MINU-831347 format. One line per field, with one value per residue (C-alpha): z, y, x; residue number from 1. Coordinates in steps of 0.02 Angstrom, whole numbers, padded with zeros to 5 digits. Each point is the difference from the previous one (the first is absolute). Example, Ala and Ser with C-alpha at 12.3 -4.5 7.8 and 13.67 -1.06 7.14 Angstrom:
<rs>
w: [00390 -00033] .
v: [-00225 00172] .
u: [00615 00069] .
pos: [1 2] .
</rs>
This chain:
<rs>
w: [-00866 00085 00119 00017 00108 00064 00054 00105 00034 00147 -00018 00152 00105 00136 -00034 00016 -00121 00092 00165 00003 -00119 00083 00073 00012 -00116 -00181 -00022 00011 -00152 -00101 00035 -00039 -00164 -00054 00058 -00026 -00095 -00150 -00017 00004 -00141 -00099 00036 -00070 -00156 -00030 00018 -00122 -00124 00011 -00036 00178 00088 00175 00078 00172 00116 00073 00144 00019 00166 -00016 00121 -00100 -00166 00064 00054 -00166 -00086 00114 -00088 00157 -00026 -00184 00033 00150 -00087 -00147 00120 00097 -00157 -00053 00175 -00012 -00163 00081 00150 -00112 -00103 00159 00054 -00169 00020 00177 -00047 -00152 00108 00118 -00144 00029 -00177 00060 00109 -00138 -00125 00122 00030 -00188 -00005 00126 -00105 -00153 00100 00067 -00167 -00074 00135 -00043 -00181 00046 00112 -00142 -00123 00102 00018 00186 00015 00080 00045 -00175 -00075 00101 -00054 -00183 00025 00086 -00144 -00123 00102 00033 00189 00122 00124 00158 00156 00189 00150 -00018 00126 00028 00161 00080 -00029 00142 00134 -00060 00124 -00093 -00150 -00072 00003 -00086 -00135 -00020 -00025 -00128 -00093 -00011 -00058 -00141 -00040 -00013 -00119 -00108 -00013 -00041 -00126 -00072 00050 00158 00076 00011 00143 00172 00106 00181 00092 00082 -00077 00156 00000 00128 -00023 00053 00186 00164 -00010 00138 -00007 -00001 00160 00087 00004 -00097 -00085 -00122 00012 -00186 -00141 -00179 -00065 -00119 -00149 00027 -00012 -00155 -00084 00036 -00089 -00155 00028 -00058 00081 00133 00069 00164 00089 -00027 00182 00000 -00119 00042 00189 -00006 00084 -00069 -00108 00119 -00007 -00155 00087 -00116 00122 -00051 -00166 00073 00021 -00144 00059 -00127 -00170 -00052 00131 -00046 -00189 -00057 00043 00121 00024 00176 00101 -00094 -00096 -00182 00050 -00035 00101 -00073 00131 00009 -00051 00134 -00120 -00114 00150 00083 -00157 -00039 00169 00113 00018 00105 -00103 -00168 -00148 00074 00122 -00133 00033 -00176 00022 00056 00187 00053 00171 -00052 -00081 -00046 00146 -00112 -00143 00078 -00156 00012 -00069 00091 -00008 00137 -00009 00045 00185 00027 00086 00091 -00102 00010 -00086 -00150 -00173 -00147 -00101 -00167 -00115 -00125 00138 00063 -00175 -00014 00167 -00052 -00148 00112 00123 -00138 -00071 00174 00031 -00160 00060 00171 -00079 -00121 00140 00108 -00141 -00027 00186 -00003 -00159 00079 00139 -00132 00003 -00170 -00079 00160 00037 00090 00078 00038 00082 00044 00048 -00158 00105 00023 -00183 -00016 00173 00128 -00137 -00123 -00136 00024 -00152 -00113 00080 -00037 -00184 -00009 00100 -00111 -00152 00074 00041 -00180 -00063 00118 -00065 00166 -00019 00092 00029 00084 00146 -00100 -00144 00120 00080 -00156 -00080 00137 00010 00158 00145 00172 00157 00162 00174 00058 00174 00041 -00041 -00100 -00086 00149 00124 00099 -00130 00101 00038 00133 -00108 -00003 00174 00140 00159 -00096 -00120 00073 00056 -00183 -00018 00140 -00103 -00156 00090 00080 -00169 -00081 00139 -00029 -00185 00041 00122 -00129 -00156 -00020 -00021 -00187 00005 -00055 00180 00007 -00163 00076 00158 -00116 -00080 00169 00045 -00161 00033 00178 -00059 -00104 00058 -00033 00167 00108 -00113 00013 00190 00010 -00120 00072 -00179 00038 00165 00049 -00169 00008 00176 -00052 -00148 00105 00134 -00130 -00097 00161 00057 -00170 00016 00176 -00049 -00154 00100 00133 -00135 -00097 00044 -00008 -00183 00014 00106 -00101 -00163 00074 00059 -00164 -00100 00122 00003 -00182 -00060 00085 -00010 -00167 -00020] .
v: [-01197 00021 00147 00165 00106 00169 00102 00149 00146 00110 00172 00113 00123 00115 00186 00073 00148 00161 -00091 -00032 -00072 -00107 -00129 -00011 00090 00049 -00110 -00150 00049 00050 -00169 -00096 00094 -00030 -00180 -00065 00103 00057 -00172 -00082 00113 -00045 -00185 00015 00090 -00131 -00141 00083 00026 -00186 -00045 -00044 00083 00048 -00034 00062 00055 00161 00098 00182 00064 00172 00079 -00067 00052 00174 00020 -00063 00130 00139 00124 00004 -00184 00021 00140 -00087 -00168 00067 00085 -00163 -00098 00127 -00005 -00190 00016 00122 -00115 -00149 00099 00050 -00183 -00051 00128 -00058 -00184 00033 00100 -00150 -00118 -00085 -00038 -00106 00139 00128 -00108 -00019 00188 00031 -00122 00109 00154 -00082 -00065 00170 00085 -00128 00044 00185 -00046 -00113 00134 00126 -00126 -00008 00190 -00020 -00080 -00171 -00023 00050 -00126 -00139 00068 -00014 -00184 -00024 00085 -00115 -00153 -00050 00007 00027 00143 00003 00106 -00002 00099 00188 00012 -00187 -00006 -00171 -00020 -00121 00118 00169 00089 -00010 -00075 00175 00009 -00170 00060 00161 -00094 -00117 00129 00128 -00134 -00043 00184 00037 -00146 00045 00181 -00047 -00138 00043 -00160 -00090 -00134 -00179 -00051 00068 -00033 -00008 00076 -00138 -00120 00045 -00073 -00009 -00076 00085 -00004 00082 00120 00049 00142 -00042 00101 -00067 00172 -00039 -00135 -00025 -00133 -00028 00063 -00066 -00109 00069 -00081 00105 00162 -00063 -00056 00167 00084 -00108 -00108 -00181 -00082 00010 -00097 -00097 -00107 -00187 -00045 00091 -00131 -00153 00009 -00045 00097 00175 00019 00131 00012 -00109 -00158 -00151 -00094 00115 -00092 -00177 00001 00087 -00059 -00023 00060 00042 00138 00078 -00019 00076 00165 00001 00122 00069 -00036 00054 00136 00014 00033 -00141 -00038 -00070 -00093 00022 -00157 -00055 -00086 00145 00116 -00094 -00007 00185 00086 -00094 00057 -00154 -00136 00080 00082 00170 -00079 -00080 00033 00070 00138 00176 00030 00126 00043 00049 00170 00102 00116 00154 -00026 -00118 -00111 -00189 -00098 -00165 -00163 -00102 -00127 -00185 -00034 00175 00072 00166 00159 00025 -00166 00015 -00042 00120 -00009 -00092 00053 -00141 -00131 00083 -00001 -00187 -00029 00108 -00116 -00154 00074 00052 -00176 -00072 00119 -00057 -00179 00041 00084 -00145 -00129 00098 00012 -00187 -00033 00102 -00085 -00171 00052 00032 00190 00062 00136 00028 00170 00025 00173 00075 00173 00095 00175 00084 00075 -00174 -00002 00113 00076 -00140 -00123 00089 -00131 -00009 00104 -00108 -00154 00061 00018 -00169 -00088 00069 -00060 -00174 -00015 00039 -00127 -00130 00024 00068 00134 00164 00085 00160 -00019 00063 -00117 -00147 00052 00039 -00166 -00091 -00024 -00103 00081 -00083 00099 00004 00075 00077 00036 00160 00005 00073 -00049 00061 -00105 -00109 00021 00128 00184 -00015 00090 00155 -00010 -00048 00074 00102 00087 -00014 00181 00050 -00064 00115 00143 -00061 -00013 00172 00081 -00095 00063 00179 -00017 -00067 00144 00134 -00093 00110 00155 00023 00078 -00029 -00028 -00157 -00061 00023 -00093 -00140 -00004 -00013 -00143 -00092 00015 -00061 -00151 -00069 -00175 00039 00087 -00150 -00115 00108 -00003 -00188 -00038 00140 00053 00185 00004 00177 00067 -00089 00065 00178 -00010 -00064 00133 00138 -00047 -00015 00171 00072 -00071 00070 00173 00008 -00055 00132 00134 -00065 00149 00130 00045 00096 -00132 -00145 00077 00019 -00181 -00065 00080 -00066 -00179 -00011 00050 -00156 -00120 00023 -00178] .
u: [-00217 -00169 -00009 00091 00114 -00060 00151 -00052 00119 -00051 00080 -00009 00098 -00068 -00018 00175 00006 00041 00030 00188 00128 00132 00013 -00190 -00118 00017 00153 -00116 -00100 00153 00079 -00159 -00027 00180 00015 -00177 -00129 00103 00083 -00173 -00056 00155 -00029 -00176 00062 00136 -00125 -00120 00143 00038 -00182 -00049 -00146 00061 -00172 00054 -00140 00069 -00072 00054 -00060 -00083 00122 00148 -00075 -00035 00181 00069 -00110 00064 00115 00107 00034 00040 00124 00077 00012 00097 00121 00014 00046 00131 00073 00012 00095 00122 00024 00035 00126 00093 00002 00070 00140 00037 00004 00110 00123 00009 00035 -00168 -00058 -00146 -00069 00026 -00095 -00145 -00002 -00006 -00145 -00092 00038 -00079 -00147 -00048 00028 -00120 -00127 00014 -00034 -00148 -00075 00011 -00074 -00161 -00005 00035 -00172 00027 -00184 -00053 00120 -00080 -00169 00052 00044 -00169 -00091 00091 -00057 00180 -00023 -00144 00002 -00104 -00018 00009 -00060 00024 00144 00029 -00100 -00019 -00187 -00045 00069 -00063 -00114 -00166 -00084 -00006 00190 00013 -00120 00101 00163 -00079 -00105 00139 00122 -00119 -00031 00187 00025 -00150 00055 00180 -00030 -00169 -00088 -00053 00112 -00058 00115 00043 00154 -00055 00149 00103 -00128 -00097 -00175 -00141 -00174 -00159 -00040 00048 00147 00122 00127 00185 00025 -00156 -00080 -00159 -00100 -00144 -00136 00015 00109 -00013 00140 00132 -00085 -00156 00099 00090 -00160 -00083 00146 -00024 00154 00009 00151 00134 00149 00006 00127 -00020 -00027 -00167 -00071 00103 00003 00185 00140 00032 00155 00066 00189 00012 00056 00014 -00113 -00142 -00016 00001 -00189 -00089 -00170 -00138 00064 -00178 00003 00167 00006 -00164 -00084 -00146 -00143 00006 -00157 -00155 00090 00052 00181 00123 00156 00161 00105 00189 00093 00126 00121 00036 -00002 00143 00107 -00008 -00024 00118 00180 00036 -00083 -00038 00087 00049 00124 00111 00186 00024 -00127 00043 00013 -00131 00073 00177 00024 00152 00039 00012 -00122 -00128 00009 00009 00148 -00006 -00095 -00085 00143 00003 -00026 -00067 00153 00001 -00011 00188 00031 -00115 00068 -00012 -00159 00012 -00142 00030 -00019 -00158 -00075 00029 -00085 -00147 -00028 00010 -00124 -00120 00002 -00028 -00146 -00086 00022 -00073 -00151 -00026 00013 -00122 -00127 00017 -00024 -00160 -00061 00034 -00120 -00134 00014 -00059 00107 00101 00075 00165 -00006 00171 -00008 00159 00054 00062 00140 00074 00051 00152 00011 00008 00048 00114 -00022 -00188 -00047 00110 -00076 -00177 00041 00087 -00136 -00137 00098 00025 -00185 -00041 00127 -00072 -00176 -00063 -00132 00028 -00167 -00052 -00118 -00148 00045 00000 -00164 -00102 00048 -00097 -00188 -00025 00093 -00018 -00036 00097 -00019 00164 00067 00093 00185 00143 00162 00101 00099 -00120 -00136 -00100 00024 00135 00130 -00111 -00076 00119 00070 00130 -00120 -00175 00008 00002 -00178 -00056 00074 -00091 -00167 00019 00033 -00144 -00115 00057 -00040 -00173 -00031 00034 -00058 -00154 00108 00023 00172 00179 00051 -00108 00078 00172 -00051 -00057 00173 00083 -00117 00040 00186 -00023 -00098 00145 00047 00183 00028 -00045 00101 00156 -00011 -00023 00143 00108 00031 -00024 -00091 00050 -00052 -00168 -00030 00041 -00118 -00147 00024 00018 -00157 -00099 00060 -00046 -00176 -00017 00062 -00110 -00152 00034 00006 -00149 -00110 00140 00019 00164 00087 -00070 00062 00175 00002 -00071 00140 00131 -00064 -00054 00173 00066 -00147 -00088 -00065] .
pos: [1 2 3 4 5 6 7 8 9 10 11 12 13 14 15 16 17 18 19 20 21 22 23 24 25 26 27 28 29 30 31 32 33 34 35 36 37 38 39 40 41 42 43 44 45 46 47 48 49 50 51 52 53 54 55 56 57 58 59 60 61 62 63 64 65 66 67 68 69 70 71 72 73 74 75 76 77 78 79 80 81 82 83 84 85 86 87 88 89 90 91 92 93 94 95 96 97 98 99 100 101 102 103 104 105 106 107 108 109 110 111 112 113 114 115 116 117 118 119 120 121 122 123 124 125 126 127 128 129 130 131 132 133 134 135 136 137 138 139 140 141 142 143 144 145 146 147 148 149 150 151 152 153 154 155 156 157 158 159 160 161 162 163 164 165 166 167 168 169 170 171 172 173 174 175 176 177 178 179 180 181 182 183 184 185 186 187 188 189 190 191 192 193 194 195 196 197 198 199 200 201 202 203 204 205 206 207 208 209 210 211 212 213 214 215 216 217 218 219 220 221 222 223 224 225 226 227 228 229 230 231 232 233 234 235 236 237 238 239 240 241 242 243 244 245 246 247 248 249 250 251 252 253 254 255 256 257 258 259 260 261 262 263 264 265 266 267 268 269 270 271 272 273 274 275 276 277 278 279 280 281 282 283 284 285 286 287 288 289 290 291 292 293 294 295 296 297 298 299 300 301 302 303 304 305 306 307 308 309 310 311 312 313 314 315 316 317 318 319 320 321 322 323 324 325 326 327 328 329 330 331 332 333 334 335 336 337 338 339 340 341 342 343 344 345 346 347 348 349 350 351 352 353 354 355 356 357 358 359 360 361 362 363 364 365 366 367 368 369 370 371 372 373 374 375 376 377 378 379 380 381 382 383 384 385 386 387 388 389 390 391 392 393 394 395 396 397 398 399 400 401 402 403 404 405 406 407 408 409 410 411 412 413 414 415 416 417 418 419 420 421 422 423 424 425 426 427 428 429 430 431 432 433 434 435 436 437 438 439 440 441 442 443 444 445 446 447 448 449 450 451 452 453 454 455 456 457 458 459 460 461 462 463 464 465 466 467 468 469 470 471 472 473 474 475 476 477 478 479 480 481 482 483 484 485 486 487 488 489 490 491 492 493 494 495 496 497 498 499 500 501 502 503 504 505 506 507 508 509 510 511 512 513 514 515 516 517 518 519] .
</rs>
């Protein structure tokens, strides 16, 4: 079949090591490593063993990669896995004592699962990032980078801060993997063209700031990912409503990469059809009644033993999970996905798009965490694509195979609800941008001082610039935690700046802050 699928997996968590553990903090990265990153590695290895090149395009954000490399993570993660084994064994004993053979069998399944994870973690020498790097080196997958601390580039306080996020993201990748990245994940797929710039809190403006593509090109990058509505002019996908795929606009815009403006940086547009099928819990695969229920956990162990269930009843009325039924549904959904991709490629070809590309970007954390069966689905879907004769290409594969790439002028926007930046700049979180800008100003004020205190201020600024804090407030996912983190990093920057010319006090503060924030 003419054309290819580029499946992009965006892997990112905010900096949480040394901050807190539960319910917000280090537990996030332990869960993601156990439910997503290690299973993705195993999926790739299984595909390779079966003769199929995985060909996933995987972004590891620098701040995530740095945490996975941290010895504190490695020690804590192994303890976490052993604790999960112990919890599952206790559940198995409880269920057996109650005469609940189904629950006991599911608990034993959790025991085996976490013992497998312990074995997998040991098999990669506790080096998850290095294991992905080995797959990259073998040309089985493509790795690429993102902004240093996942700062939302269009809203950062100066062009210098945008350049810092981009350049340091590239530098981290190059240092870790021994070669420069080709691609760059713009956090939240947030893009702005060159032109006047206005601060998110209304405190400042610039007559002209270069567009994102100019910063990426200056860093030697070749491609990025954008949301489809930036090229099609159609409604943003937003909350994954099925109506978002009714009007795909001009297929020539969505299903081939475009050079942005006058730059050499290409943009791949997110395909609405595959987005809906895989992202949406209401209209896509993850909401199937046979799949594991994310929101119901055992009151003692925290493990999950129930399925979503037909009709989506309340949590107290969920049926027991049936792994064999879920496996059958995974196969059905993988076959359906291959059909959707094939039909979409045909639709594009019918509109005279040569060698169309369906670009399907997802959060890696969807596969295994939010959607328990997601890792198994990835493996099955990749297998079905191969059986169906549909090429899976990395983004760089898809780009370098083309000689005549059209150009496009893009408006500002993101992949967030509403298609703009409202998720990250609204009445509930706008004050956070004032904190970001204040800290950025402090760094600029003392930048000429060549001292460790300035380096530590820079770390506090990077942590403040993370787009995660505004997102957590808007979604109310962990608003208090996000608020506390922003206030703490701002206070650290203020205290460090105040002590910048006092060597004794600055050394004391550096040791205190660096022990917690060593990004």
